[in-house]
PyMOL commands that place a pseudoatom at each C-alpha (Angstrom):
pseudoatom trace, name=CA, resn=MET, resi=1, chain=A, elem=C, hetatm=0, pos=[22.870, 47.652, -32.254]
pseudoatom trace, name=CA, resn=PRO, resi=2, chain=A, elem=C, hetatm=0, pos=[26.212, 46.255, -34.189]
pseudoatom trace, name=CA, resn=ASP, resi=3, chain=A, elem=C, hetatm=0, pos=[28.862, 45.285, -31.231]
pseudoatom trace, name=CA, resn=ARG, resi=4, chain=A, elem=C, hetatm=0, pos=[32.057, 46.976, -31.174]
pseudoatom trace, name=CA, resn=GLY, resi=5, chain=A, elem=C, hetatm=0, pos=[34.345, 44.433, -33.235]
pseudoatom trace, name=CA, resn=SER, resi=6, chain=A, elem=C, hetatm=0, pos=[31.827, 45.046, -36.534]
pseudoatom trace, name=CA, resn=CYS, resi=7, chain=A, elem=C, hetatm=0, pos=[32.096, 48.739, -35.803]
pseudoatom trace, name=CA, resn=LYS, resi=8, chain=A, elem=C, hetatm=0, pos=[36.093, 48.588, -35.626]
pseudoatom trace, name=CA, resn=GLU, resi=9, chain=A, elem=C, hetatm=0, pos=[35.848, 46.683, -38.994]
pseudoatom trace, name=CA, resn=ARG, resi=10, chain=A, elem=C, hetatm=0, pos=[33.801, 48.930, -40.749]
pseudoatom trace, name=CA, resn=ILE, resi=11, chain=A, elem=C, hetatm=0, pos=[36.349, 51.785, -39.351]
pseudoatom trace, name=CA, resn=VAL, resi=12, chain=A, elem=C, hetatm=0, pos=[39.604, 49.926, -40.357]
pseudoatom trace, name=CA, resn=GLN, resi=13, chain=A, elem=C, hetatm=0, pos=[37.868, 49.488, -43.982]
pseudoatom trace, name=CA, resn=VAL, resi=14, chain=A, elem=C, hetatm=0, pos=[36.819, 53.346, -44.091]
pseudoatom trace, name=CA, resn=LEU, resi=15, chain=A, elem=C, hetatm=0, pos=[40.639, 54.466, -43.436]
pseudoatom trace, name=CA, resn=GLU, resi=16, chain=A, elem=C, hetatm=0, pos=[42.249, 51.838, -45.494]
pseudoatom trace, name=CA, resn=ASN, resi=17, chain=A, elem=C, hetatm=0, pos=[40.217, 53.308, -48.736]
pseudoatom trace, name=CA, resn=SER, resi=18, chain=A, elem=C, hetatm=0, pos=[40.705, 57.365, -47.413]
pseudoatom trace, name=CA, resn=LEU, resi=19, chain=A, elem=C, hetatm=0, pos=[43.652, 59.254, -49.595]
pseudoatom trace, name=CA, resn=ILE, resi=20, chain=A, elem=C, hetatm=0, pos=[43.619, 61.554, -46.228]
pseudoatom trace, name=CA, resn=PRO, resi=21, chain=A, elem=C, hetatm=0, pos=[43.418, 61.246, -42.616]
pseudoatom trace, name=CA, resn=MET, resi=22, chain=A, elem=C, hetatm=0, pos=[39.598, 61.749, -41.488]
pseudoatom trace, name=CA, resn=ASP, resi=23, chain=A, elem=C, hetatm=0, pos=[37.779, 63.171, -38.749]
pseudoatom trace, name=CA, resn=VAL, resi=24, chain=A, elem=C, hetatm=0, pos=[35.517, 61.513, -36.230]
pseudoatom trace, name=CA, resn=GLU, resi=25, chain=A, elem=C, hetatm=0, pos=[32.471, 62.793, -38.014]
pseudoatom trace, name=CA, resn=ASN, resi=26, chain=A, elem=C, hetatm=0, pos=[33.605, 61.856, -41.471]
pseudoatom trace, name=CA, resn=VAL, resi=27, chain=A, elem=C, hetatm=0, pos=[34.738, 58.224, -39.989]
pseudoatom trace, name=CA, resn=ARG, resi=28, chain=A, elem=C, hetatm=0, pos=[31.074, 58.241, -38.447]
pseudoatom trace, name=CA, resn=LEU, resi=29, chain=A, elem=C, hetatm=0, pos=[29.177, 58.970, -41.616]
pseudoatom trace, name=CA, resn=ASN, resi=30, chain=A, elem=C, hetatm=0, pos=[31.380, 56.608, -43.822]
pseudoatom trace, name=CA, resn=ALA, resi=31, chain=A, elem=C, hetatm=0, pos=[31.443, 53.656, -41.386]
pseudoatom trace, name=CA, resn=GLY, resi=32, chain=A, elem=C, hetatm=0, pos=[27.306, 53.940, -41.135]
pseudoatom trace, name=CA, resn=MET, resi=33, chain=A, elem=C, hetatm=0, pos=[27.497, 54.838, -37.466]
pseudoatom trace, name=CA, resn=LYS, resi=34, chain=A, elem=C, hetatm=0, pos=[25.017, 56.805, -35.236]
pseudoatom trace, name=CA, resn=ASN, resi=35, chain=A, elem=C, hetatm=0, pos=[26.278, 58.204, -32.437]
pseudoatom trace, name=CA, resn=TRP, resi=36, chain=A, elem=C, hetatm=0, pos=[29.391, 60.504, -32.639]
pseudoatom trace, name=CA, resn=GLU, resi=37, chain=A, elem=C, hetatm=0, pos=[30.848, 59.968, -28.696]
pseudoatom trace, name=CA, resn=SER, resi=38, chain=A, elem=C, hetatm=0, pos=[30.701, 56.018, -29.536]
pseudoatom trace, name=CA, resn=THR, resi=39, chain=A, elem=C, hetatm=0, pos=[32.601, 56.817, -32.644]
pseudoatom trace, name=CA, resn=LYS, resi=40, chain=A, elem=C, hetatm=0, pos=[35.277, 58.713, -31.041]
pseudoatom trace, name=CA, resn=SER, resi=41, chain=A, elem=C, hetatm=0, pos=[35.725, 56.215, -28.251]
pseudoatom trace, name=CA, resn=ILE, resi=42, chain=A, elem=C, hetatm=0, pos=[35.999, 53.563, -30.832]
pseudoatom trace, name=CA, resn=LEU, resi=43, chain=A, elem=C, hetatm=0, pos=[38.420, 55.111, -32.293]
pseudoatom trace, name=CA, resn=LEU, resi=44, chain=A, elem=C, hetatm=0, pos=[40.529, 56.668, -29.365]
pseudoatom trace, name=CA, resn=GLU, resi=45, chain=A, elem=C, hetatm=0, pos=[40.506, 52.669, -28.264]
pseudoatom trace, name=CA, resn=MET, resi=46, chain=A, elem=C, hetatm=0, pos=[42.065, 51.454, -31.549]
pseudoatom trace, name=CA, resn=VAL, resi=47, chain=A, elem=C, hetatm=0, pos=[44.422, 54.149, -31.483]
pseudoatom trace, name=CA, resn=LEU, resi=48, chain=A, elem=C, hetatm=0, pos=[45.474, 52.804, -27.447]
pseudoatom trace, name=CA, resn=GLN, resi=49, chain=A, elem=C, hetatm=0, pos=[45.453, 49.645, -29.264]
pseudoatom trace, name=CA, resn=GLY, resi=50, chain=A, elem=C, hetatm=0, pos=[47.875, 50.668, -32.430]
pseudoatom trace, name=CA, resn=ALA, resi=51, chain=A, elem=C, hetatm=0, pos=[45.013, 49.674, -34.486]
pseudoatom trace, name=CA, resn=ILE, resi=52, chain=A, elem=C, hetatm=0, pos=[44.862, 52.752, -36.496]
pseudoatom trace, name=CA, resn=ARG, resi=53, chain=A, elem=C, hetatm=0, pos=[46.946, 56.298, -36.065]
pseudoatom trace, name=CA, resn=GLY, resi=54, chain=A, elem=C, hetatm=0, pos=[45.465, 59.403, -34.512]
pseudoatom trace, name=CA, resn=GLN, resi=55, chain=A, elem=C, hetatm=0, pos=[46.752, 63.071, -33.746]
pseudoatom trace, name=CA, resn=ARG, resi=56, chain=A, elem=C, hetatm=0, pos=[44.801, 65.713, -32.075]
pseudoatom trace, name=CA, resn=THR, resi=57, chain=A, elem=C, hetatm=0, pos=[44.879, 68.604, -33.969]
pseudoatom trace, name=CA, resn=SER, resi=58, chain=A, elem=C, hetatm=0, pos=[43.880, 72.113, -32.802]
pseudoatom trace, name=CA, resn=ARG, resi=59, chain=A, elem=C, hetatm=0, pos=[40.164, 71.810, -34.106]
pseudoatom trace, name=CA, resn=SER, resi=60, chain=A, elem=C, hetatm=0, pos=[39.854, 67.780, -33.471]
pseudoatom trace, name=CA, resn=TRP, resi=61, chain=A, elem=C, hetatm=0, pos=[41.094, 64.529, -33.855]
pseudoatom trace, name=CA, resn=ILE, resi=62, chain=A, elem=C, hetatm=0, pos=[42.146, 63.118, -37.126]
pseudoatom trace, name=CA, resn=PHE, resi=63, chain=A, elem=C, hetatm=0, pos=[42.486, 59.267, -37.836]
pseudoatom trace, name=CA, resn=TRP, resi=64, chain=A, elem=C, hetatm=0, pos=[44.566, 57.289, -40.426]
pseudoatom trace, name=CA, resn=MET, resi=65, chain=A, elem=C, hetatm=0, pos=[45.654, 53.884, -41.135]
pseudoatom trace, name=CA, resn=ASP, resi=66, chain=A, elem=C, hetatm=0, pos=[49.929, 53.438, -40.870]
pseudoatom trace, name=CA, resn=ASP, resi=67, chain=A, elem=C, hetatm=0, pos=[50.665, 52.269, -44.185]
pseudoatom trace, name=CA, resn=GLU, resi=68, chain=A, elem=C, hetatm=0, pos=[53.448, 49.925, -42.895]
pseudoatom trace, name=CA, resn=SER, resi=69, chain=A, elem=C, hetatm=0, pos=[50.906, 48.068, -40.702]
pseudoatom trace, name=CA, resn=SER, resi=70, chain=A, elem=C, hetatm=0, pos=[48.239, 47.099, -43.504]
pseudoatom trace, name=CA, resn=LYS, resi=71, chain=A, elem=C, hetatm=0, pos=[51.465, 45.910, -45.634]
pseudoatom trace, name=CA, resn=ASP, resi=72, chain=A, elem=C, hetatm=0, pos=[52.474, 43.643, -42.363]
pseudoatom trace, name=CA, resn=GLU, resi=73, chain=A, elem=C, hetatm=0, pos=[49.099, 42.345, -41.803]
pseudoatom trace, name=CA, resn=GLY, resi=74, chain=A, elem=C, hetatm=0, pos=[48.891, 41.483, -45.675]
for i in range(1, 74): cmd.bond("trace and resi %d" % i, "trace and resi %d" % (i + 1))
show_as sticks, trace
zoom trace
């Protein structure tokens, strides 16, 4: 089973390559993760840490990378 660190790295790569915000299922599939609940848990944890952005919509959560934060890191 992959550790949370490698999952977070894959999530960041997926969101950096996406032109639009993504829901949990699309992040899960593109990051190669198996469990929807674990993916959502990691995504929400990353939002709280400020690593990614997230918003609750009427249907589900969506997640994206903040352009400003990726510029600061690079």
